[in-house]
TITIRO-386031 format. One record per residue (C-alpha): residue number from 0; x, y, z. Coordinates in steps of 0.5 Angstrom, whole numbers, padded with zeros to 4 digits. Example, Ala and Ser with C-alpha at 12.3 -4.5 7.8 and 13.67 -1.06 7.14 Angstrom:
<sites>
SITE  resi     xx     yy     zz
SITE     0   0025  -0009   0016
SITE     1   0027  -0002   0014
</sites>
This chain:
<sites>
SITE  resi     xx     yy     zz
SITE     0  -0083   0041  -0277
SITE     1  -0086   0039  -0271
SITE     2  -0083   0040  -0264
SITE     3  -0080   0033  -0264
SITE     4  -0077   0033  -0271
SITE     5  -0074   0040  -0269
SITE     6  -0071   0037  -0262
SITE     7  -0068   0031  -0266
SITE     8  -0065   0036  -0271
SITE     9  -0062   0040  -0266
SITE    10  -0059   0034  -0262
SITE    11  -0056   0032  -0269
SITE    12  -0053   0039  -0270
SITE    13  -0050   0039  -0263
SITE    14  -0047   0032  -0264
SITE    15  -0044   0033  -0271
SITE    16  -0041   0040  -0268
SITE    17  -0038   0036  -0262
SITE    18  -0036   0030  -0267
SITE    19  -0032   0035  -0271
SITE    20  -0028   0038  -0265
SITE    21  -0027   0031  -0262
SITE    22  -0026   0027  -0268
SITE    23  -0020   0030  -0271
SITE    24  -0017   0031  -0265
SITE    25  -0013   0025  -0264
SITE    26  -0010   0026  -0271
SITE    27  -0007   0033  -0269
SITE    28  -0004   0030  -0263
SITE    29  -0001   0024  -0268
SITE    30   0002   0030  -0272
SITE    31   0005   0033  -0266
SITE    32   0008   0027  -0264
SITE    33   0010   0025  -0271
SITE    34   0014   0032  -0272
SITE    35   0017   0031  -0265
SITE    36   0019   0024  -0266
SITE    37   0022   0026  -0273
SITE    38   0026   0032  -0270
SITE    39   0022   0037  -0274
SITE    40   0019   0040  -0268
SITE    41   0024   0044  -0263
SITE    42   0023   0047  -0257
SITE    43   0024   0054  -0261
SITE    44   0017   0052  -0264
SITE    45   0014   0053  -0257
SITE    46   0013   0058  -0252
SITE    47   0012   0057  -0245
SITE    48   0008   0061  -0241
SITE    49   0008   0063  -0234
SITE    50   0004   0057  -0231
SITE    51   0009   0053  -0235
SITE    52   0003   0051  -0241
SITE    53   0006   0050  -0248
SITE    54   0003   0055  -0253
SITE    55   0005   0054  -0261
SITE    56   0009   0060  -0264
SITE    57   0007   0061  -0271
SITE    58   0013   0057  -0274
SITE    59   0011   0051  -0270
SITE    60   0003   0052  -0272
SITE    61   0005   0052  -0279
SITE    62   0009   0045  -0279
SITE    63   0003   0042  -0275
SITE    64  -0002   0045  -0281
SITE    65   0003   0042  -0286
SITE    66   0004   0035  -0283
SITE    67  -0004   0035  -0281
SITE    68  -0005   0036  -0289
SITE    69   0000   0031  -0291
SITE    70  -0004   0026  -0287
SITE    71  -0010   0027  -0289
SITE    72  -0008   0027  -0297
SITE    73  -0004   0021  -0296
SITE    74  -0006   0015  -0300
SITE    75  -0009   0009  -0297
SITE    76  -0011   0002  -0299
SITE    77  -0018   0000  -0297
</sites>
């Protein structure tokens, strides 16, 4: 493998890693919004830190994982 090909391969690898991180982020956000709007997520599913950030408790994380899984397994017409 020459230097040019290696550089392109490395760039593709890092781009694919970045795409995986960012690519599904909007689906997770959509799952959270869907759960909040449906009333399935409650304030007890979150922990508020001392600097007022919200973190998920295990029960909230489980709900989001289940919702995300349902979104990915949903049948769609194309």
